[in-house]
C-alpha positions as CSV (number, residue, x, y, z in Angstrom):
1,M,18.6,-25.0,-26.9
2,A,19.1,-28.6,-25.7
3,G,19.4,-29.8,-29.3
4,V,22.1,-27.2,-30.1
5,R,24.0,-28.0,-26.9
6,L,23.8,-31.7,-27.5
7,R,25.0,-31.3,-31.1
8,K,28.0,-29.3,-29.9
9,I,28.9,-31.8,-27.2
10,L,28.6,-34.7,-29.6
11,S,30.5,-33.1,-32.5
12,L,33.4,-32.0,-30.3
13,N,34.0,-35.1,-28.2
14,P,37.7,-36.1,-28.8
15,R,37.2,-39.4,-27.1
16,F,35.1,-40.7,-30.0
17,Y,36.7,-42.7,-32.8
18,S,37.9,-40.3,-35.5
19,E,35.3,-41.7,-38.0
20,L,32.5,-40.9,-35.5
21,Q,34.0,-37.5,-34.8
22,A,34.0,-36.7,-38.5
23,E,30.4,-37.9,-39.1
24,L,29.1,-36.0,-36.2
25,S,31.0,-32.8,-37.0
26,F,29.8,-32.9,-40.6
27,G,26.2,-33.6,-39.6
28,N,26.3,-30.8,-37.1
29,A,27.7,-28.3,-39.7
30,E,25.1,-29.4,-42.3
31,A,22.2,-29.2,-39.8
32,K,23.2,-25.6,-38.9
33,D,23.0,-24.7,-42.6
34,A,19.4,-26.0,-43.1
35,K,16.9,-23.2,-42.9
36,S,13.7,-25.3,-43.2
37,I,12.2,-28.7,-42.8
38,E,12.3,-29.0,-46.6
39,E,16.0,-28.6,-46.6
40,F,16.4,-31.3,-43.9
41,I,14.2,-33.6,-46.0
42,E,16.4,-32.9,-49.1
43,M,19.6,-33.6,-47.1
44,Y,18.0,-36.9,-45.9
45,K,17.2,-37.9,-49.5
46,L,20.8,-37.2,-50.5
47,F,21.9,-39.3,-47.5
48,L,19.8,-42.2,-48.7
49,D,21.0,-41.9,-52.3
50,Q,24.7,-42.4,-51.7
51,S,25.5,-42.7,-55.4
52,S,24.7,-39.0,-56.1
53,P,27.4,-36.5,-56.8
54,E,26.3,-34.5,-53.8
55,W,26.8,-37.5,-51.5
56,R,30.2,-38.2,-53.0
57,G,31.2,-34.6,-52.2
58,A,29.9,-35.0,-48.7
59,D,31.8,-38.3,-48.3
60,K,35.1,-36.6,-49.3
61,E,34.5,-33.9,-46.7
62,I,33.8,-36.5,-44.0
63,I,37.0,-38.4,-45.0
64,A,39.0,-35.2,-44.8
65,R,37.5,-34.5,-41.3
66,R,38.3,-38.0,-40.2
67,N,41.9,-37.7,-41.4
68,G,42.3,-34.5,-39.3
69,A,40.6,-35.9,-36.2
70,K,42.6,-37.2,-33.2
71,Q,41.1,-39.6,-30.7
72,L,42.2,-39.0,-27.1
73,T,42.7,-42.0,-24.9
74,N,40.7,-42.2,-21.7
75,K,43.1,-42.8,-18.8
76,L,40.6,-45.2,-17.2
77,M,40.3,-47.4,-20.3
78,G,43.1,-49.8,-19.1
79,K,41.3,-50.6,-15.9
80,L,38.0,-51.0,-17.6
81,E,39.5,-53.3,-20.2
82,Q,40.9,-55.5,-17.5
83,A,37.6,-55.6,-15.7
84,V,35.5,-56.5,-18.7
85,I,36.6,-60.1,-18.8
86,Q,35.6,-60.6,-15.2
87,E,32.3,-58.7,-15.9
88,L,31.4,-61.1,-18.7
89,A,32.3,-64.1,-16.5
90,Y,30.0,-62.7,-13.8
91,Q,27.2,-62.4,-16.3
92,E,27.6,-66.0,-17.4
93,A,27.7,-67.2,-13.8
94,I,24.7,-65.3,-12.7
95,W,22.7,-66.5,-15.7
96,S,23.6,-70.1,-15.0
97,A,22.7,-69.7,-11.3
98,N,26.3,-70.3,-10.2
99,Y,26.1,-67.7,-7.5
100,E,29.4,-68.6,-5.8
101,K,31.2,-67.9,-9.0
102,A,29.2,-64.8,-9.6
103,L,30.2,-63.5,-6.2
104,E,33.8,-64.3,-6.9
105,K,33.7,-62.5,-10.3
106,A,31.8,-59.4,-9.0
107,T,34.4,-59.0,-6.2
108,S,37.2,-59.4,-8.7
109,V,35.6,-56.6,-10.8
110,A,35.2,-54.3,-7.8
111,S,38.9,-54.8,-6.8
112,L,40.0,-53.9,-10.4
113,L,38.1,-50.6,-10.3
114,D,40.2,-48.7,-7.9
115,G,40.6,-45.0,-7.6
116,D,38.2,-42.1,-7.1
117,D,37.2,-41.8,-10.8
118,L,35.6,-45.3,-10.7
119,K,34.1,-45.3,-7.2
120,G,30.5,-45.1,-8.5
121,Y,31.0,-48.0,-10.8
122,R,32.9,-49.9,-8.1
123,G,30.0,-49.3,-5.8
124,F,27.7,-50.9,-8.4
125,W,29.9,-54.0,-8.5
126,Y,29.9,-54.2,-4.7
127,Y,26.1,-54.1,-4.9
128,L,26.1,-57.0,-7.5
129,A,28.5,-58.9,-5.3
130,G,26.1,-58.4,-2.3
131,S,23.2,-59.6,-4.4
132,A,25.2,-62.7,-5.5
133,A,26.1,-63.4,-1.8
134,C,22.4,-63.2,-0.9
135,Y,21.6,-65.8,-3.5
136,C,24.4,-68.0,-2.2
137,K,22.7,-68.2,1.2
138,R,19.3,-69.3,-0.3
């Protein structure tokens, strides 16, 4: 049951890039059609031999699915994109033992992650800021 549910979730996620949506949806449909392990093995062999006529047909189907797929934008992506530059600066600072700068960057990340939807992630960055602050005192 978990495998079926997982395949459904993955193949119907509109936040994925259209190419990934198409690949997952095609793979899910093909997996449903297989009745035995031998059929799965045969599909796997076709996948490996991407010069076969069967694969070219599958590739055309995947391209058609990709062209029909629409990717939804996550409303939080803007905030996360702003924060990522500071996240990377934090990582660089912590690795180079520049704890004051790491504290500054972690605090900056936490302040960018406002709103209820990001409160768990913001809490993680407050934890990292607290850890950097502890290292500053050593």
